[in-house]
NULUM-544458 format. One record per residue (C-alpha): x negated, y negated, z negated; residue in three letters; residue number from 0. Coordinates in steps of 0.1 Angstrom, whole numbers, plus 5000, padded with zeros to 4 digits. Each point is the difference from the previous one (the first is absolute). Layout:
// NULUM-544458
((X,Y,Z),ALA,NUM)
...
This chain:
// NULUM-544458
((7487,2178,3410),MET,0)
((5000,5004,5040),SER,1)
((5032,4981,5019),ASP,2)
((5018,5032,5008),ASN,3)
((4999,5011,4964),SER,4)
((5014,4971,4986),ILE,5)
((5038,5006,5001),LEU,6)
((4996,5039,4994),SER,7)
((4984,4991,4965),SER,8)
((5025,4973,4991),THR,9)
((5018,4998,4969),ASN,10)
((5033,5028,5002),PRO,11)
((5020,4970,4995),ALA,12)
((4986,4977,5030),ILE,13)
((5009,5032,5020),GLN,14)
((5035,4999,4995),GLY,15)
((5001,4963,5012),LEU,16)
((4980,5007,5031),ILE,17)
((5027,5026,5009),THR,18)
((5024,4971,4996),THR,19)
((4979,4979,5023),LEU,20)
((4995,5026,5024),LYS,21)
((5038,4995,5009),SER,22)
((5000,4961,5004),SER,23)
((4966,4989,5006),PRO,24)
((4995,4963,4997),LYS,25)
((4977,4972,5014),ARG,26)
((4973,4990,4975),ILE,27)
((4978,4968,5006),VAL,28)
((4964,5002,4988),PHE,29)
((4991,4961,4997),ALA,30)
((4962,5011,4998),ASP,31)
((4998,5020,5026),GLY,32)
((4962,4998,5012),GLU,33)
((4989,5026,4976),ASP,34)
((4991,5033,5004),GLU,35)
((5021,5014,4973),ARG,36)
((5030,4983,5011),VAL,37)
((4993,5017,5033),ILE,38)
((4995,5035,4986),ARG,39)
((5032,4994,4980),ALA,40)
((5020,4989,5031),ALA,41)
((4988,5030,5022),ALA,42)
((5010,5022,4972),LEU,43)
((5032,4986,4997),LEU,44)
((5005,5002,5038),VAL,45)
((4992,5035,5001),GLN,46)
((5023,5012,4970),GLN,47)
((5029,4980,5014),ALA,48)
((5004,4981,4972),LEU,49)
((4997,4964,5008),VAL,50)
((4998,4974,5034),ALA,51)
((4968,4985,4989),PRO,52)
((4993,4964,5007),ILE,53)
((4965,4986,4997),LEU,54)
((4993,4963,5001),LEU,55)
((4967,4990,5015),GLY,56)
((4982,4993,5031),ASN,57)
((5006,5030,5021),ARG,58)
((4966,5007,5015),GLU,59)
((4984,5000,4964),LYS,60)
((5025,5021,4987),VAL,61)
((4996,5025,5031),HIS,62)
((4964,4997,4994),ALA,63)
((5000,5012,4964),ILE,64)
((5024,5028,5011),ALA,65)
((4977,5010,5025),GLU,66)
((4965,5001,4979),LYS,67)
((5022,5017,4973),ALA,68)
((5016,5028,5026),GLY,69)
((5033,4994,4990),VAL,70)
((5029,4997,5025),SER,71)
((5019,4968,5005),THR,72)
((5027,5020,5018),ARG,73)
((5036,4985,4988),PHE,74)
((4983,4972,4978),ILE,75)
((5010,4965,5012),ASN,76)
((4975,4972,4995),VAL,77)
((5013,4966,5002),ILE,78)
((4980,4968,4998),GLU,79)
((5019,4974,4986),PRO,80)
((4985,4972,5020),SER,81)
((5013,5016,5033),LYS,82)
((5032,5018,4983),ALA,83)
((5031,4999,5023),ALA,84)
((5018,4985,4963),ASP,85)
((4975,4973,4995),LEU,86)
((5020,4972,5013),ALA,87)
((5034,5010,4984),LEU,88)
((4981,5006,4966),PHE,89)
((4984,4965,5005),GLU,90)
((5035,4984,5003),ARG,91)
((5014,5020,4973),ARG,92)
((4972,4991,4974),ILE,93)
((5004,4963,5011),THR,94)
((5037,5004,4989),ARG,95)
((4996,5016,4969),VAL,96)
((4972,4979,4988),GLU,97)
((5020,4968,5011),LYS,98)
((5029,5013,4976),PHE,99)
((4977,5003,4972),ARG,100)
((4989,4965,5007),GLY,101)
((4968,5006,5015),HIS,102)
((4985,4989,5034),VAL,103)
((4978,5026,5015),VAL,104)
((4966,4984,5015),ALA,105)
((4993,5032,5021),ASN,106)
((5027,5026,5004),ALA,107)
((4982,5022,5024),LYS,108)
((4968,5000,4976),GLU,109)
((5026,5013,4971),MET,110)
((5021,5025,5022),VAL,111)
((4963,5013,5010),CYS,112)
((4986,5012,4968),GLU,113)
((5007,5037,5000),PRO,114)
((5016,5001,4966),LEU,115)
((5022,4972,5006),ASN,116)
((5011,5016,5035),PHE,117)
((5006,5034,4984),ALA,118)
((5021,4985,4977),ALA,119)
((5020,4984,5025),MET,120)
((5004,5032,5018),MET,121)
((5014,5017,4972),VAL,122)
((5024,4974,4994),GLN,123)
((5011,4995,5034),TYR,124)
((5004,5040,5006),GLY,125)
((4970,5004,5022),GLN,126)
((4989,5030,4973),ALA,127)
((5015,5014,4972),ASP,128)
((4971,4996,4973),GLY,129)
((4965,4982,4996),MET,130)
((4965,5010,4985),VAL,131)
((4969,4976,4994),GLY,132)
((4974,4993,4977),GLY,133)
((4973,5024,5014),ASN,134)
((4983,4968,5012),LYS,135)
((5018,4976,4981),SER,136)
((5004,4987,4966),MET,137)
((5029,5009,4981),PRO,138)
((5013,4962,4995),VAL,139)
((5000,4999,5039),SER,140)
((5022,5028,4998),VAL,141)
((5025,4992,4977),PHE,142)
((4998,4961,5014),ARG,143)
((5012,5008,5035),ALA,144)
((5025,5025,4990),THR,145)
((5016,4976,4975),SER,146)
((5000,4972,5029),ASN,147)
((5011,5020,5023),PHE,148)
((5024,5029,4992),ILE,149)
((5032,4994,4986),LYS,150)
((5005,5003,4962),PRO,151)
((5027,5024,4985),VAL,152)
((5016,4970,4987),SER,153)
((4989,4964,4986),GLU,154)
((4996,5016,4965),LYS,155)
((4980,5029,5013),ALA,156)
((4965,4999,4986),SER,157)
((4973,5018,5021),MET,158)
((4979,5023,4982),PHE,159)
((4980,5032,5009),GLY,160)
((5004,5033,4993),VAL,161)
((4971,5029,5003),VAL,162)
((5012,5034,5008),VAL,163)
((4973,5028,4992),MET,164)
((4998,5036,4999),THR,165)
((4977,5025,4985),ALA,166)
((5007,5036,5002),PRO,167)
((4967,5008,4975),ASP,168)
((5014,4975,4973),LEU,169)
((5030,5007,4976),SER,170)
((5029,4978,4992),HIS,171)
((4996,4986,5035),MET,172)
((5039,4992,5000),GLY,173)
((5026,5026,4998),SER,174)
((4992,5011,5037),THR,175)
((4965,4994,5002),GLY,176)
((5008,4961,5013),VAL,177)
((4993,4971,4974),LEU,178)
((5010,4966,5008),LEU,179)
((4978,4969,4983),LEU,180)
((5015,4961,4998),ALA,181)
((4995,4974,5005),ASP,182)
((4963,5006,5012),CYS,183)
((4994,4971,5021),GLY,184)
((5019,4965,4992),VAL,185)
((5013,4990,4973),THR,186)
((4973,4993,4970),PRO,187)
((5026,4995,4969),GLU,188)
((5034,5009,5011),PRO,189)
((5034,4988,4981),THR,190)
((5024,5025,4985),VAL,191)
((5022,4994,5029),GLU,192)
((4972,5011,5025),GLN,193)
((4992,5029,4979),LEU,194)
((5036,5013,5004),ALA,195)
((5000,4993,5038),GLU,196)
((4966,5018,5008),PHE,197)
((5014,5031,4978),ALA,198)
((5034,4999,5021),ILE,199)
((4983,4996,5033),GLU,200)
((4974,5025,4995),SER,201)
((5024,5024,4988),GLY,202)
((5018,4996,5036),LYS,203)
((4969,5008,5016),MET,204)
((4993,5029,4981),ALA,205)
((5032,5015,5003),SER,206)
((4995,5002,5037),HIS,207)
((4965,5014,4995),LEU,208)
((5009,5026,4976),ILE,209)
((5038,5005,5010),GLU,210)
((5013,5006,4962),LYS,211)
((5005,4981,4974),THR,212)
((4968,4977,4987),PRO,213)
((4990,4993,4965),LYS,214)
((4985,4964,4997),ILE,215)
((4974,4993,4966),ALA,216)
((4996,4966,4993),PHE,217)
((4965,5003,4982),LEU,218)
((4984,4984,4972),SER,219)
((4977,5005,4972),HIS,220)
((5034,5003,4977),SER,221)
((5023,5028,5003),SER,222)
((5040,4986,4988),HIS,223)
((4986,4973,4979),GLY,224)
((4970,5024,4982),SER,225)
((4980,4967,5002),MET,226)
((5019,4968,5008),LYS,227)
((4978,4974,5020),THR,228)
((5012,4975,5025),PRO,229)
((4989,5022,5026),SER,230)
((5021,5032,4984),SER,231)
((5030,4977,4995),GLN,232)
((5000,4989,5038),LYS,233)
((4995,5033,5011),VAL,234)
((5030,5014,4981),ALA,235)
((5020,4970,5010),ALA,236)
((4994,5009,5036),ALA,237)
((5009,5037,4996),ALA,238)
((5033,4988,4981),VAL,239)
((5010,4975,5030),LYS,240)
((4987,5032,5029),ALA,241)
((5026,5023,4977),LYS,242)
((5028,4972,5007),ASP,243)
((4992,4994,5035),LEU,244)
((5002,5041,5009),VAL,245)
((5033,5001,4978),LYS,246)
((5013,4970,5017),ARG,247)
((4990,5016,5037),GLY,248)
((5007,5028,4991),SER,249)
((4965,5014,5014),LEU,250)
((4987,5035,4997),ALA,251)
((4966,4995,4980),MET,252)
((4991,5003,4962),LYS,253)
((4982,4973,4979),ILE,254)
((4976,5006,4976),GLU,255)
((4984,4971,4976),GLY,256)
((4979,4985,4984),GLU,257)
((4980,5033,4997),VAL,258)
((4960,5007,5003),GLN,259)
((4989,5015,5029),ALA,260)
((4989,5037,4984),ASP,261)
((5038,5000,4991),VAL,262)
((5011,4987,5033),ALA,263)
((4982,5030,5017),LEU,264)
((4994,5030,4975),ASP,265)
((5029,5016,4988),PRO,266)
((4981,5015,4972),GLN,267)
((4989,4965,4987),ALA,268)
((5035,4991,5005),ALA,269)
((5014,5026,4979),GLU,270)
((4974,4993,4975),LEU,271)
((5000,4962,4996),LYS,272)
((5033,4990,5009),SER,273)
((5036,5011,4988),ARG,274)
((5028,4991,5024),GLY,275)
((4978,5003,5033),ILE,276)
((5011,5022,5028),GLU,277)
((4965,5022,5001),ALA,278)
((4994,5001,5036),THR,279)
((4972,4988,5022),THR,280)
((5010,4961,5014),SER,281)
((5001,4993,5040),ASP,282)
((4997,4966,4999),VAL,283)
((4977,4977,4974),LEU,284)
((5006,4961,4995),ILE,285)
((4968,4985,4985),PHE,286)
((5004,4964,4976),PRO,287)
((4977,4984,5024),ASN,288)
((4978,4998,5029),LEU,289)
((4967,5010,4985),ASP,290)
((5014,5031,4984),ALA,291)
((5014,5011,5034),ALA,292)
((4972,4992,5020),HIS,293)
((4973,5013,4975),ILE,294)
((5019,5032,4995),SER,295)
((5006,5006,5038),PHE,296)
((4962,4998,5007),LYS,297)
((4993,5022,4971),LEU,298)
((5022,5027,5014),LEU,299)
((4989,4999,5035),GLN,300)
((4959,4994,4991),HIS,301)
((4999,5023,4969),VAL,302)
((5028,5024,5003),GLY,303)
((5000,5007,5038),GLN,304)
((5032,4988,5004),ALA,305)
((5009,4995,5039),GLN,306)
((5022,4967,5003),HIS,307)
((5021,4993,5030),TYR,308)
((4999,4960,5003),GLY,309)
((5015,4972,4981),GLN,310)
((5037,4994,5008),PHE,311)
((5009,4966,5001),ILE,312)
((5037,4999,4984),MET,313)
((5024,4974,5001),GLY,314)
((4999,4999,5036),LEU,315)
((5029,5010,5030),THR,316)
((4973,5017,5020),LYS,317)
((4976,5030,4992),PRO,318)
((4964,4985,4993),ALA,319)
((4969,5013,4982),ALA,320)
((4965,4988,4988),GLN,321)
((4970,5024,4999),VAL,322)
((4967,4992,4988),PRO,323)
((4969,4989,5018),LEU,324)
((4987,5036,4991),THR,325)
((5029,5023,5013),THR,326)
((4996,5033,5016),SER,327)
((5015,5017,5030),VAL,328)
((5023,5021,4975),GLU,329)
((5012,4966,4982),THR,330)
((5010,4986,5034),LEU,331)
((5016,5029,5012),VAL,332)
((5019,5003,4966),GLY,333)
((5009,4965,5000),THR,334)
((5016,4999,5037),ALA,335)
((5019,5031,4988),VAL,336)
((5013,4986,4970),LEU,337)
((5009,4969,5019),LEU,338)
((5018,5019,5026),GLY,339)
((5023,5020,4973),VAL,340)
((5007,4963,4986),GLU,341)
((5011,4989,5034),ALA,342)
((5026,5029,5004),ILE,343)
((5010,4997,4965),LYS,344)
((5006,4967,5004),GLY,345)
((5000,4972,4969),ARG,346)
((5032,5005,4977),GLU,347)
((5021,4970,4992),LEU,348)
((4981,4976,4979),HIS,349)
((5015,5000,4966),PHE,350)
((5008,4963,4989),ASP,351)
((4973,4992,4973),TRP,352)
């Protein structure tokens, strides 16, 4: 797929978000800027007046990669952390923060100059509206940097990952063609409380993206007690907890669970297998554990050919996303667009868990 055809071929649901972002472009920093894919994505975002991209890396190297690829770097801001104007300021801030945490920083400059750390600090202190990392970094490094340098929404908040997927040629990919999966990146065995939190926060994001009341399904091998096991009972308890939180917070979202995947996604299956369940396609899927979520995400991507737009790191006060080492230009563009929309919408007040 050519760079120029990426946005025109994007799922219609994402097209609506592009229109929203054009009215208020945001600054997105790409931590791993020395990458042709990132440079191509940045050029396309500039061309479409969607995002003011900031690339971290060696300026000469970035421009050399762009020149070899025949890509314009006009209006793309390239920052070398070791030469940045904010370096000294970030050093002082990181020293104070670590001292407050009871840590002594042996080399503040070295810590700040690490691109993922620098990108997270840019977002935290207002020099960027969102960050993307992972195209040349391991996922754990991205999650570590964001958790260390971007403020959480509350002391009780759990950090978790939400993958946003679209697939115009697949059926039942959400009610609008957008499907959110959680938690695909952080917590191996979430508690009842964490699963409920994942549902509420993912539901808030879904409402921003699809602009309608989202339906959230808690997935299990069981549907409403059809097979009681410790796992299914935990998921059922989480669904009850989430429904209570929705009611207490007067939130616009629907909770279903525990249910099997076909019941959550296929209205015909819901009608045949479960009475009393609203026979509509779910927009958000909450998985019982990290294995189930991550495996499902990869199967949809590599077998179903579904397009994914990064893994959004939830539980933070600022938008951030992790993309895989195998990321594409389209994924980078879509991830930046969604981060920009999240920056526009802003985080709703975090519910008191």
